[in-house]
C-alpha positions as CSV (number, residue, x, y, z in Angstrom):
1,M,51.7,63.3,138.2
2,A,49.0,61.7,140.3
3,L,46.2,64.1,141.0
4,E,43.9,63.8,144.0
5,E,40.1,64.0,143.6
6,N,39.0,67.6,143.7
7,S,42.6,68.9,143.4
8,T,43.2,72.0,141.3
9,I,45.8,72.2,138.6
10,Q,47.1,75.1,136.5
11,V,46.7,74.8,132.7
12,L,47.8,77.0,129.8
13,T,45.3,77.4,127.0
14,C,46.8,77.3,123.5
15,N,46.0,76.9,119.9
16,A,47.8,74.2,118.0
17,A,47.0,72.3,114.8
18,G,43.9,74.5,114.3
19,Q,42.4,73.5,117.7
20,E,42.2,74.8,121.2
21,F,44.1,72.7,123.8
22,V,45.2,73.0,127.4
23,V,48.6,72.0,128.7
24,I,49.3,71.3,132.3
25,M,51.7,74.1,133.4
26,D,53.8,71.7,135.5
27,S,54.7,69.9,132.2
28,I,56.1,73.1,130.5
29,D,59.7,74.0,131.2
30,E,59.5,77.3,129.4
31,I,57.7,79.2,126.6
32,I,59.8,80.9,124.0
33,Q,59.2,82.9,120.9
34,M,59.5,81.0,117.6
35,M,63.1,81.0,116.4
36,A,65.1,79.8,113.4
37,Y,65.9,76.1,113.4
38,R,68.2,73.8,111.4
39,E,67.3,70.5,109.8
40,F,67.5,67.4,111.9
41,P,68.4,64.5,109.5
42,N,67.1,61.0,110.2
43,A,64.5,62.4,112.8
44,P,60.9,61.3,112.8
45,P,58.9,63.2,110.1
46,F,57.0,65.4,112.7
47,V,60.4,66.7,114.0
48,V,61.0,69.7,111.7
49,G,64.4,70.6,113.0
50,V,66.5,71.5,116.0
51,I,67.3,74.7,117.9
52,N,70.3,75.6,120.0
53,L,68.8,76.7,123.3
54,R,71.5,77.8,125.7
55,E,74.0,75.3,124.3
56,E,71.5,72.5,124.2
57,L,70.2,71.0,121.0
58,V,66.4,70.8,121.3
59,P,64.3,69.0,118.7
60,I,61.3,70.9,117.4
61,V,58.0,69.1,116.9
62,D,55.3,70.4,114.5
63,L,52.1,69.6,116.4
64,Y,50.1,69.6,113.1
65,D,52.2,66.6,111.9
66,R,52.3,65.0,115.3
67,L,48.6,65.1,115.7
68,G,48.0,63.9,112.1
69,H,46.7,67.2,110.6
70,A,47.9,69.0,107.4
71,R,49.2,72.5,108.1
72,P,47.3,75.1,105.9
73,T,49.6,76.6,103.4
74,S,48.2,80.0,104.2
75,M,50.0,79.8,107.6
76,M,53.4,79.2,106.1
77,T,55.9,82.1,106.0
78,D,59.6,82.4,105.1
79,E,60.5,84.8,107.9
80,I,62.7,82.7,110.1
81,S,60.9,79.4,109.6
82,P,57.8,78.3,107.7
83,F,55.8,79.1,110.8
84,P,54.2,82.4,111.7
85,S,56.4,84.7,113.8
86,N,53.7,84.9,116.5
87,S,54.1,81.1,117.0
88,R,55.5,79.9,120.3
89,L,57.6,76.9,121.4
90,L,56.5,75.1,124.5
91,I,59.7,73.5,125.8
92,A,59.1,70.4,127.8
93,T,60.8,67.2,128.9
94,S,59.5,64.0,127.2
95,G,61.2,60.7,127.9
96,G,64.1,62.4,129.5
97,K,64.7,64.5,126.3
98,R,64.0,68.3,126.1
99,V,61.8,69.0,123.2
100,G,59.8,72.0,121.8
101,G,56.3,71.8,120.5
102,I,55.1,74.5,118.1
103,V,51.8,76.2,119.0
104,N,50.1,78.9,117.0
105,A,49.3,81.0,120.0
106,V,49.2,80.8,123.8
107,G,46.3,82.1,125.8
108,N,45.7,82.2,129.5
109,I,46.6,80.3,132.6
110,R,43.5,78.7,134.1
111,S,42.8,76.8,137.3
112,V,41.0,73.6,136.6
113,N,39.5,71.2,139.1
114,E,40.5,67.6,138.6
115,S,36.8,66.7,138.5
116,E,36.5,68.7,135.2
117,L,39.0,66.4,133.5
118,Q,37.6,63.3,131.9
119,L,39.3,60.4,130.0
120,A,39.2,60.9,126.3
121,V,38.3,58.3,123.7
122,A,41.4,57.8,121.7
123,A,41.9,55.8,118.5
124,T,45.4,54.5,119.3
125,A,47.6,54.0,122.4
126,E,50.0,56.7,121.1
127,S,47.3,59.3,120.8
128,K,45.9,58.3,124.2
129,S,49.2,59.0,125.9
130,L,49.4,62.4,124.2
131,L,45.7,63.3,124.3
132,G,44.4,61.1,127.2
133,R,42.0,63.6,128.8
134,V,39.6,66.4,128.0
135,W,38.6,69.4,130.0
136,L,34.9,70.0,130.2
137,N,34.8,73.8,130.0
138,E,31.5,75.6,129.9
139,G,29.8,72.9,127.8
140,K,32.6,72.3,125.4
141,M,35.4,69.7,125.5
142,V,39.0,70.9,125.2
143,Q,41.7,68.3,124.8
144,L,44.5,68.1,127.3
145,L,47.8,67.9,125.5
146,D,50.4,66.0,127.6
147,L,53.8,67.3,126.5
148,R,55.5,64.7,128.7
149,N,54.4,62.2,126.1
150,L,55.2,64.2,123.0
151,L,57.9,61.6,122.2
152,S,57.6,57.8,122.6
153,P,60.6,55.9,124.0
154,H,61.4,54.6,120.5
155,E,61.3,58.2,119.1
156,V,63.6,59.4,121.9
157,S,66.1,56.6,121.0
158,Q,65.8,57.5,117.3
159,L,66.6,61.2,118.1
160,E,69.6,60.2,120.2
161,R,71.0,58.0,117.4
162,A,70.4,60.8,114.8
163,H,72.1,63.3,117.1
């Protein structure tokens, strides 16, 4: 999505992997409540399972693992999954594949001027595609999580083969 200088975009604030993030609203297909999932054998390690969402199998990504963080054991439950029931799934399309990312909480929708987004310094090309920009919000930097890049082309192929 090419953005013009001084254009305004809508972002959703959310908490994932113990941090505050913003996600471009246009990249989110839907937001649903956390639900039970089944194992997804031979999937990448950050894919915790798969859900049946209206007759479509959607892989579920633990953003803690995807972003390289360890999930605190105090957050684990055995209700319907090891994730708190107030968690949400952000459903998006990444590499032509629908995928859900687990977030701890969703916040507000905010209008952000393109000039408030800056390129982030990223350690790897993979993290740069997922976390390529930051929002300068009232003196603090909030990372922009690009759900369209949640899966690499190789990972999409791996999931298709496992499926």
